[in-house]
C-alpha positions as CSV (number, residue, x, y, z in Angstrom):
1,X,-20.6,25.0,-9.6
2,X,-20.5,21.7,-7.7
3,X,-19.2,19.8,-10.7
4,X,-16.5,22.5,-11.2
5,X,-15.4,22.0,-7.6
6,X,-15.1,18.3,-8.3
7,X,-13.0,19.0,-11.4
8,X,-10.7,21.3,-9.3
9,X,-10.2,18.3,-7.0
10,X,-8.8,16.3,-9.9
11,X,-6.5,19.1,-10.9
12,X,-5.2,19.4,-7.3
13,X,-4.7,15.6,-7.3
14,X,-2.4,15.9,-10.3
15,X,-0.4,18.6,-8.5
16,X,-0.1,16.3,-5.4
17,X,1.1,13.4,-7.5
18,X,3.7,15.5,-9.2
19,X,4.9,16.7,-5.8
20,X,5.1,13.2,-4.4
21,X,7.3,12.1,-7.2
22,X,9.4,15.1,-8.0
23,X,9.2,17.9,-5.4
24,X,12.1,18.6,-3.1
25,X,11.5,16.9,0.2
26,X,11.3,20.3,1.9
27,X,8.4,21.1,-0.4
28,X,6.8,17.7,0.2
29,X,5.9,18.9,3.6
30,X,3.0,20.7,1.9
31,X,1.6,17.4,0.5
32,X,-0.5,16.6,3.6
33,X,-2.2,20.0,3.7
34,X,-2.8,19.7,0.0
35,X,-4.4,16.3,0.6
36,X,-6.7,17.9,3.2
37,X,-7.7,20.6,0.8
38,X,-8.7,17.9,-1.8
39,X,-10.8,16.2,0.9
40,X,-12.4,19.4,2.1
41,X,-13.4,20.1,-1.5
42,X,-15.0,16.7,-1.6
43,X,-17.3,17.7,1.2
44,X,-17.8,21.2,-0.3
45,X,-19.0,20.0,-3.7
46,X,-21.8,18.0,-2.1
47,X,-22.8,20.9,0.1
48,X,-22.9,23.3,-2.9
49,X,-25.0,20.8,-4.8
50,X,-27.6,20.6,-2.1
51,X,-27.5,24.3,-1.2
52,X,-28.0,25.5,-4.7
53,X,-30.2,22.6,-5.9
54,X,-27.6,21.3,-8.3
55,X,-28.1,17.7,-7.4
56,X,-28.3,15.4,-10.4
57,X,-27.6,11.8,-11.4
58,X,-24.6,13.1,-13.5
59,X,-23.3,15.1,-10.5
60,X,-23.6,12.1,-8.2
61,X,-21.8,9.8,-10.6
62,X,-19.1,12.4,-11.4
63,X,-18.5,12.9,-7.6
64,X,-18.2,9.2,-7.0
65,X,-15.9,8.8,-10.0
66,X,-13.7,11.6,-8.7
67,X,-13.6,10.0,-5.3
68,X,-12.5,6.7,-6.8
69,X,-9.9,8.4,-9.0
70,X,-8.4,10.3,-6.0
71,X,-8.4,7.1,-3.9
72,X,-7.1,4.8,-6.5
73,X,-4.3,7.1,-7.7
74,X,-3.1,7.7,-4.2
75,X,-3.0,4.0,-3.3
76,X,-1.2,3.2,-6.6
77,X,1.3,6.0,-6.3
78,X,2.1,5.4,-2.6
79,X,2.5,1.6,-3.3
80,X,4.7,2.4,-6.3
81,X,7.1,4.4,-4.1
82,X,7.0,1.8,-1.4
83,X,5.1,3.7,1.3
84,X,2.2,1.3,1.4
85,X,1.9,-2.4,0.4
86,X,1.0,-3.2,-3.1
87,X,-1.7,-5.7,-2.0
88,X,-3.7,-2.8,-0.4
89,X,-3.8,-0.9,-3.7
90,X,-5.0,-4.1,-5.5
91,X,-7.8,-4.6,-3.0
92,X,-9.0,-1.0,-3.5
93,X,-8.8,-1.3,-7.3
94,X,-10.7,-4.6,-7.4
95,X,-13.3,-3.6,-4.9
96,X,-13.8,-0.2,-6.5
97,X,-14.3,-1.6,-10.0
98,X,-16.8,-4.2,-8.8
99,X,-18.8,-1.7,-6.7
100,X,-18.8,1.1,-9.2
101,X,-19.9,-1.2,-12.0
102,X,-22.8,-2.3,-9.9
103,X,-23.7,1.2,-8.8
104,X,-23.6,2.6,-12.3
105,X,-25.6,-0.2,-13.9
106,X,-28.3,0.1,-11.2
107,X,-28.3,3.9,-11.5
108,X,-28.8,3.6,-15.3
109,X,-31.5,1.0,-15.1
110,X,-33.5,2.4,-12.2
111,X,-32.7,6.1,-12.5
112,X,-31.5,6.5,-9.0
113,X,-28.4,8.1,-7.6
114,X,-25.7,5.5,-6.7
115,X,-26.0,6.0,-3.0
116,X,-29.8,5.8,-3.3
117,X,-29.8,2.2,-4.4
118,X,-29.3,0.7,-0.9
119,X,-32.6,-0.6,0.5
120,X,-31.8,-2.7,3.5
121,X,-31.3,-0.9,6.8
122,X,-27.9,-2.5,7.3
123,X,-26.9,-1.5,3.7
124,X,-28.0,2.1,4.3
125,X,-26.1,2.2,7.6
126,X,-22.8,0.8,6.2
127,X,-22.9,2.5,2.7
128,X,-25.2,5.5,2.6
129,X,-25.3,6.9,6.1
130,X,-23.4,10.2,6.7
131,X,-21.7,8.5,9.7
132,X,-20.4,5.6,7.6
133,X,-19.2,7.8,4.8
134,X,-17.7,10.3,7.2
135,X,-15.9,7.7,9.3
136,X,-14.5,6.0,6.2
137,X,-13.3,9.2,4.7
138,X,-11.7,10.2,8.0
139,X,-9.7,6.9,8.1
140,X,-8.6,7.3,4.5
141,X,-7.5,10.9,5.2
142,X,-5.6,9.8,8.3
143,X,-3.9,7.0,6.3
144,X,-2.9,9.1,3.3
145,X,-2.1,12.1,5.5
146,X,0.1,10.1,7.8
147,X,2.0,8.5,4.9
148,X,2.5,11.8,3.1
149,X,3.7,13.4,6.3
150,X,6.2,10.6,6.8
151,X,7.5,10.6,3.2
152,X,10.0,13.6,3.5
153,X,11.0,12.8,7.1
154,X,14.1,10.6,6.4
155,X,15.7,13.5,4.5
156,X,14.3,16.6,6.2
157,X,14.4,15.3,9.7
158,X,16.9,12.4,9.7
159,X,17.7,12.4,13.5
160,X,14.0,12.5,14.4
161,X,13.2,9.8,11.8
162,X,15.9,7.5,13.3
163,X,13.9,7.6,16.5
164,X,10.4,7.0,15.1
165,X,10.9,4.9,12.0
166,X,10.0,1.6,13.6
167,X,6.8,2.9,15.3
168,X,6.0,4.8,12.1
169,X,5.8,1.5,10.2
170,X,3.5,0.1,12.8
171,X,1.1,3.1,12.6
172,X,1.2,3.0,8.8
173,X,0.2,-0.7,8.7
174,X,-2.5,-0.2,11.3
175,X,-4.1,2.6,9.2
176,X,-3.8,0.6,6.0
177,X,-5.5,-2.4,7.6
178,X,-8.3,-0.1,9.0
179,X,-8.8,1.4,5.5
180,X,-8.9,-2.0,3.8
181,X,-11.3,-3.5,6.3
182,X,-13.7,-0.5,6.0
183,X,-13.4,-0.6,2.2
184,X,-14.5,-4.3,2.1
185,X,-17.2,-3.9,4.8
186,X,-18.8,-1.0,2.9
187,X,-18.5,-2.7,-0.5
188,X,-20.1,-6.0,0.6
189,X,-23.8,-4.7,1.0
190,X,-23.7,-3.2,-2.5
191,X,-22.7,-6.6,-4.0
192,X,-25.2,-8.5,-1.8
193,X,-28.2,-6.3,-2.7
194,X,-27.2,-6.5,-6.4
195,X,-27.2,-10.3,-6.2
196,X,-30.6,-10.2,-4.5
197,X,-32.1,-7.9,-7.1
198,X,-34.3,-9.7,-9.7
199,X,-32.5,-10.0,-13.0
200,X,-35.1,-8.0,-14.9
201,X,-34.6,-5.1,-12.5
202,X,-30.8,-4.9,-12.9
């Protein structure tokens, strides 16, 4: 059931992307609530896995892969239509590929779930703790949600948009920078612990 919920998230992501590109601006007002549904399902699949004892290495890897797909697709799409800077999408793609390659290789060699590979207290705090993951997800939701809310405004609410367009750009960049910094801070411990791991244990 948990893996099915994860799969549903990917289907909803496709719907969201189609709406971002081709929906009428009045319909695009539903994009932010749809994003929140996708993120709620992210929390739900983990809860279902624990509640019904469905936790597995595959489930953990699939969940992380789905998280990365949602994150990467949204950064790329929003950069493509000019709502966020391209460099931010590049940072997330590069960091995501490096960290996920390390996690998956360690998971395969040691037989542990990806979030279970962190050993140092600082690494556990920054990467594996519920607080860190929750705060990071909150910032990403705020960033994507804000940008998706802003997208239809120039057409749907032109007068209101004329008044807030400047401050909107400032808020967007502040959220983007917060997301990028957290992305790099949470990725660094994974790389550091991997480099410190003996080669025969990798």
